[in-house]
C-alpha positions in Angstrom: 113.5 79.3 107.2 112.3 82.7 105.7 108.9 82.7 103.7 107.8 85.8 101.8 104.3 86.6 100.5 103.7 88.1 97.0 100.4 89.3 95.7 98.8 91.5 93.0 97.5 94.9 93.3 93.5 93.7 93.2 94.3 92.6 97.0 93.3 96.4 98.1 95.2 95.9 101.4 96.2 99.5 103.1 99.6 100.5 102.2 100.6 100.5 106.0 99.9 96.7 106.1 101.7 96.0 103.0 105.0 97.8 104.3 104.6 96.7 108.0 104.6 92.9 106.7 107.1 93.1 103.8 104.6 92.2 101.3 105.4 92.1 97.6 102.6 93.6 95.5 102.9 93.0 91.7 100.6 95.8 89.7 98.3 95.0 87.2 97.7 97.4 84.2 95.2 100.0 83.6 95.0 100.7 79.7 93.7 104.0 78.7 93.5 104.6 75.3 96.8 103.4 73.5 98.8 104.0 77.1 99.0 101.5 79.8 99.6 102.5 83.5 100.9 100.3 86.4 98.0 101.0 88.8 98.9 102.4 92.3 102.2 103.3 90.9 101.9 105.5 87.6 98.0 106.0 87.9 96.3 106.7 91.7 92.7 105.4 92.7 91.6 108.8 92.9 92.8 109.9 89.4 91.2 107.0 88.0 87.9 107.3 89.4 88.0 111.3 88.9 88.2 110.7 85.0 86.6 107.6 84.4 83.3 109.1 83.1 85.2 111.3 80.7 87.5 108.8 79.2 86.9 108.8 75.6 87.9 104.9 75.3 86.6 102.8 78.3 89.5 101.6 80.0 90.9 97.9 79.9 93.0 96.0 82.1 96.0 93.9 81.8 97.7 91.3 83.8 101.4 91.7 84.5 103.9 89.8 82.5 106.1 86.9 83.3 109.5 89.2 84.2 107.3 91.3 86.8 107.1 88.0 88.7 110.6 86.6 87.8 111.9 90.1 88.9 109.8 89.9 92.4 111.1 86.4 92.9 114.7 87.3 92.5 114.6 90.2 94.6 113.3 88.4 97.6 115.8 85.3 97.0 118.5 88.3 97.1 116.8 89.6 100.3 117.5 85.9 102.0 113.9 84.5 101.4 113.9 80.6 101.5 110.5 80.0 100.0 107.7 82.1 98.4 104.1 82.1 98.8 102.3 84.1 96.2 98.4 84.7 96.4 96.2 86.3 93.6 93.0 87.2 92.5 90.5 84.4 91.2 91.5 82.5 88.3 87.8 82.7 87.4 88.2 86.7 87.0 91.7 87.0 86.0 94.8 85.2 84.4 97.0 86.4 86.9 97.4 83.1 88.6 98.4 81.4 85.4 101.0 83.9 84.7 102.4 83.3 88.4 102.3 79.6 87.9 104.3 79.8 84.7 106.9 81.9 86.5 107.0 79.7 89.6 107.9 76.6 87.1 110.8 78.6 85.7 112.3 80.2 88.7 114.9 77.7 90.2 116.4 79.5 92.7 114.1 79.0 95.8 110.8 76.9 96.1 107.6 79.2 94.6 104.0 78.2 95.9 101.4 79.7 93.9 97.8 80.1 95.5 94.4 80.9 93.7 92.8 82.8 96.4 89.4 82.4 94.9 88.4 85.8 95.8 88.9 89.4 94.7 89.7 92.8 96.6 90.1 92.4 100.0 88.7 89.1 100.0 92.2 88.0 98.6 93.7 90.8 100.9 92.6 88.7 104.0 94.3 85.9 102.7 97.5 87.6 101.9 97.8 89.3 105.3 97.1 86.1 107.4 99.9 84.3 105.3 102.4 87.4 105.8 101.6 87.5 109.7 102.1 83.9 110.1 105.3 83.9 108.0 106.5 86.6 110.3 105.7 84.5 113.3 107.9 81.9 112.0 105.3 79.3 110.8 105.7 76.7 108.2 104.5 76.9 104.6 102.4 74.0 105.4 100.9 75.6 108.7 100.2 78.7 106.4 98.5 76.7 103.5 96.2 74.8 106.2 95.3 78.3 107.8 94.3 79.5 104.5 92.4 76.3 103.4 90.5 77.1 106.7 90.0 80.9 105.9 89.1 80.4 102.1 85.5 78.9 102.7 84.8 81.1 105.2 85.6 84.5 103.1 83.0 86.3 101.6 82.9 89.4 99.4 79.5 91.2 98.1 78.9 94.8 96.6 76.0 96.5 95.3 76.8 98.1 92.0 75.4 101.9 91.1 74.7 100.6 87.2 75.0 97.8 84.9 76.8 99.9 82.5 80.3 99.1 83.3 79.7 95.6 83.9 78.2 95.2 80.6 81.2 96.4 78.9 83.7 94.1 80.6 85.1 91.0 79.1 86.8 89.5 82.1 84.1 90.1 84.7 80.9 89.2 82.7 80.5 85.9 84.3 79.2 87.9 87.2 76.3 88.8 84.5 74.8 85.2 84.7 71.2 85.5 86.1 70.9 89.2 85.7 69.5 89.0 82.3 68.8 91.8 79.9 66.8 93.8 82.3 68.0 97.6 82.3 67.0 99.4 85.7 68.6 97.1 88.2 71.0 97.7 91.0 73.2 94.5 90.8 74.4 92.6 93.8 77.5 90.8 93.1 79.0 88.2 95.4 82.1 86.0 95.7 83.2 82.8 97.6 85.8 80.0 96.7 86.2 81.3 93.2 82.3 81.5 92.2 81.3 84.8 91.2 77.3 85.5 91.6 74.9 87.9 90.9 71.5 89.0 92.6 69.1 91.6 91.0 67.2 94.2 92.9 65.6 97.2 91.3 66.2 99.9 93.9 69.2 101.3 95.8 67.3 100.8 99.2 66.4 97.3 98.4 70.2 96.8 97.2 71.3 97.8 100.9 68.8 96.1 102.5 70.0 92.9 100.5 73.4 93.8 101.6 72.5 93.9 105.2 70.6 90.6 104.9 73.5 88.7 103.5 75.8 90.1 106.3 73.3 89.1 108.7 73.3 85.3 107.5 77.3 85.3 108.1 77.5 86.4 111.7 79.2 86.2 114.0 81.8 87.9 111.7 85.4 87.6 112.4 86.9 90.1 110.1 85.2 93.0 108.2 86.3 95.6 105.5 84.3 98.2 103.9 85.1 98.3 100.2 83.6 101.0 97.4 84.5 102.5 94.2 84.7 106.4 94.7 81.8 106.4 97.2 83.5 106.9 100.8 80.4 109.0 102.0 78.1 106.3 100.6 80.0 103.6 102.2 80.4 105.3 105.7 76.7 105.8 105.8 76.2 102.4 104.9 78.6 101.6 107.6 76.6 103.3 110.6 73.5 101.1 109.7 75.6 98.1 110.2 77.8 98.5 113.0 75.9 96.6 115.6 76.8 93.6 113.2 80.4 93.8 113.1 83.4 92.7 115.4 84.9 95.3 118.0 88.2 95.2 115.9 89.7 97.8 113.6 87.9 98.0 110.1 89.7 98.7 107.0 87.9 100.9 104.6 89.0 100.8 100.8 88.7 102.3 97.6 88.5 99.2 95.2 91.4 98.9 92.8 91.0 100.3 89.6 91.5 97.1 87.7 88.3 96.0 89.2 86.4 99.5 89.3 86.9 99.6 85.6 84.3 97.0 85.1 81.8 97.6 88.0 82.0 101.2 87.8 81.8 104.2 90.4 79.4 104.4 93.3 79.5 100.4 94.2 79.6 99.7 97.9 80.0 96.3 99.6 82.2 94.6 102.3 84.5 91.8 102.6 84.4 89.4 105.6 85.5 86.2 107.2 82.6 84.6 109.0 83.1 82.6 112.3 80.9 80.0 110.7 82.0 76.4 109.8 83.8 76.3 106.7 81.0 73.6 105.5 78.3 76.5 106.2 76.9 77.5 102.7 74.3 80.1 102.3 71.7 80.5 99.3 70.5 83.9 98.9 67.1 84.8 97.2 67.0 86.5 94.3 
């Protein structure tokens, strides 16, 4: 039994982890003007964020086609896979899951299971990494899915945006705007858990940072933590120093968020992805 793991480029896992665990990453598209780029292959994160403010037309994003999945599945079967588990960005934010499901129905060589991660960025990445490590240990698909069922409700992502401008231009992520209203001078905070995008609103950068810390504290003790940002490494590191006493004594990923998400939330965002040790039944209501 050989289970291989597939995901998409929004998972934000470090390249060394992807390589170590043999994870197949299917890239999404960044469309700039009349040209489309496979993110991470034909356009880098640094290039994208450096040029984002000066693009004549705001970038749009696109899902991979059916053939991208079928080709990846074929290659894994050729390499000896007996089952495939493919885990993707939340269906509430993207159509990637739907494309994967269509491909899985068409693919007949080996069984393919499609899972909606209910998350974005490293909220998805944590689940992908867990599945890949368990697969490498020889765990069954049932054992892996059970572990992900436990992990999903305990996985949270939160990020403070520098501006509303890019989110307002978004077609796919505008569900986050619910509750923000039409006020202009806001520093919105986006949160994600179990496929439910939510938004909080504060008026200053200092208050946004304080709210992020408050959210983090509600989820302690923390099992796993990652720092995420959009071309704001120094800002993210400064935030990291302020929360270091809340974090587990474990390696921490610090990742520039994929351009497919960054196109919607813009540069200067800082946040985190976490797995809390609290019970999956634990729920938090954040004040607005």
